[in-house]
N, C-alpha and C positions, 0 to 999 in steps of 0.2 A: 727602421729610425732612418730620420734623416741624413745621419751622422755616417751611417755605413755611405751613402753616394758623395757626400760633400766634395771628396778628391775629384769627380768627375764634374763637377759643377762648374759654370763660369759667370761671372757679371753680366747681365743682361744689358747694361750700360758700354762697359770698355771692353768686356771680354776676358779678362786677366781671372785666374783662379781665386776662389773664396776662401773662406775659413769660419770656422765657427764661433762666434761669440756668446754673450748674453743674450740668448733668446732672438738672435739675429745672425746672419750670413754679411761679411763684409769682405771686400777686395781691398788690395792694397793702396788704392787711390781714395778709400773712404766711403765708396757705395755701400749703402747697407740695406738689408732686406731682412723684414721681419719673419720670424718663425711663427706662425699661428698657435693658441695653445692648444688645438687639435693636432699640432704636429707637422704641417705642412709649411712649406716656404713661399710667399710671393716673390716669385721672379719676372713679373709681366713687365716690369720696366717703364709704369705708367699703364694709364687706363686701357684695358682691355677693350675692341671693336663690339664685342658680346659678351654675354654673362655665363654662355653654356648653358645648362641642363637645369631646369628649377629643382629645387629640393623635394618636390611632389614628384617630378620623374626620377629623380635620384633615390629617392625611398622603394619607389615602385620597382626599379631596376635591381636595388639590393634584395628587396623581398623574393623577386622572381629568380636570380641567382642563386641565393641560399636556399631555396627550395628546389636547387637540382635540375631545375628545367632547361636550361641552357649548359649543362654539366658535359654534354657530350662536345661540345665546342671547346670549351676549357681542355677537355682530355685529348682531343684533336690537335691543339696548339701544344700542348706538353709532347706529345709524341714525336711532332714536328722538329720540336724546338731541341729535343733529346738527338735526334739524328741529323739534323742541320747546323747545329752549335752546341755540341755539348760541353763546351768550357768557354762560354761567352764573357765571364767576367761580370760585366754590365750588361744589365737586359732593359732597355726603355721601353715602355708602353706608351706610345704617342696617341694620346686622345683615350686614355685609359679609365674613363669613367671612375667606378666603384674600386677598381683594381682588382676584382674579384677573378679573372682569368691571369692577370699578372701573378697573383698567389699562388695558383696552382702550377703555371709554369715553373716558378722557383722552387716550389717542392719538388719538381722534376729535375732541378739544377742544382743539386746541394751547395755547390761551391759559389754561385751568383749572387750577387746583390741585384736590386730591381727599382726604378726609377718612374713612377707615375706621372705623366704630364697632362695636365687638362687646363680649362679655362674656366670650369665651373669649381666654385667655392663648395657646395654643397657635397659634391662629388670627393673632391679632394680630403674633406674632412673625415670619409670612410677610408678613402685610398692611403690616407697615411698610417691606417690600422689594419691594411689588407694582409701586410704578411711581417713577421720579425725584421726580415732583411730588404725590406723594401723602404724607400722614403718617395715623397710625394712634392711637386712645385707645381704652382701657378705659372701659365704662360699662354701665348696664342700660338698654337699648334700651327698655325698659318705663317708665323713669322720665324726670326732666325729663335731657335732653340737653344737653351740656357745649358748647353752640355757641350765639352771639349769635342775636338775634331778627331775623328776615329777611336772614341773611346767605349763605344758601344759594340759588342761581339753578337747582342742579339735586339732586333728592334719588330715590336708588335705592332699591329696597327689593324684594329678590330672595329668595325662599323664606325670606322672615324675618319675624317680628312687625310689626305696624303700630301704631305710637302717633299715632294720629290729630292728637289736641291738639299733641303736639310737632311733629309735621311741618308743622303749620298756623303754628306760631310761626318755625319755622326758615327757611320758604319765602318768597321773595321774590315780590310781589304779581303779577311777570311771568315769575315760574319754574314749574318742571313738576316733577311727582311722577311717576315710574315704577315701576310694581307689577308683579313677575313672580309669577306663582301655577301651579302643576301643572294642565293640562286634566284632563279627566274620565277620560282613557285614559292618563294618563302612566305610562310602566312597567307596563301592564297586563297583559302577559306574564307578568312575574315576579310582580306582585301575586298571579295567580292559581296559578302554579307554585310559589312558594316561600312563600306566606303571608305577604307582605309588608302593611304598613298600606295602607289605601286611600285615596284621596283623598276626603276628605269631600265626599257630594255636595251639601252646602249651600256649598260654597266660595266661590262668587261671591257667596252673599247675604251671607257673614261679610266679606267684604271689603268690601262695600258699606257695610256695617253699620258697622265701623271706621273709616271715613273720611267718613260722613254727616254733613252739617251743616257741613262743613268745606270739602269738595273736592268737584268735580262732573268725573264721566268725560268726556274729550273726545273719546276714542277706545281703540278696543281690536281687537288683532290676536292669531291663534292662530298659532303657529309649531309645527311638526310635522316629525319626522326618524324613519327607521328606522335605529336602529344594530344594528350587528352585533358583537358582543362575544365576546371570548375568555371561558373560565371563570375567569381571573384579573381580567379587567374586572368581569365580573358581581358577583365577590366585593367588588373596590373598589366598585361604585354602591351595592352594597346597605350597604357599611360606612360611607359618608360621608355617610348619609340617615338620616331619624328611625327607619328601622326597624332602624338597629343599636343601640338602647336596648332593644328587644323580641326580636330573633332568636335562636333558640336554635342555637348554633353546630354542634353535629352533626347537626341536622336539616338546618342550612341547607349545609353542606358537602355532605349526600348528595343534596340537591335537585339543588345545581349541578352536581354529577357526573353526574345523568343526563339533563341537557340536552347536545343535540346541539349541536355548535360548527361555525361561529359561531352564537350564540344571539341571533335576531332581537328587538330591544326598542324599542319605541314611546317616543320622548323626545317630549313634548308641554306646550306651557307656552302660557298666556294673556298678553298683554303690554299694561298698561293706562295711559293717560298720562293724567294728570288735572291739572286746575287749580283753584286756590283759589276756591272759591264766592262 
């Protein structure tokens, strides 16, 4: 619920604390931000530079996550959270999407509340209901995040942009940042067969550069599973990721139809635990 996280939120215009009013949050200077009927609050302070994931992409991601196909990622995050930040108070998921991973982490941390941040309205409509102790807010995660200084004991960043400066401002000194990125062989079988976007071969270096000078890598693990997917699940998987912006529908459909079912697909991620430098 948004009420659980209001004490941690800040006005995106002036930076002052906000309080809950009638279907809106307001600061003492009179800036007001509507709470949507689905439960998330718009703290974008103006027009966002992009709309984020589409309703179709979000629906595909929600379907895939609910089927448990990426459950191993959520489980790895929950285990890392319990070890790195057992009493975080506030958990912020920057680029949270539907909030599925955040919900699992909150289940593992019964004393914590969660805040899902994303620029996609369709995603936030689901994230606002992802967990009883979670709220959701719309904002540009590349800009200043509408959260108080050193408010969070745990930050999650799963397949999402990394705003190193803001992450450092938000995180408590004893807090942890958990970053999930695709490993080199993530979805390799589909990349080759269907012509999907490849994982950046310099991904690790780009992650390090985005956090350099502010965070130190404490540890990293690789988690890998072989998924056996139906054609429908392959379509869902492609539709929820960045390749959805670029794939040719007819070519994709033909390529999927030519695959023998079940389709073996490697899901591989790197999970890094970072501390403030």
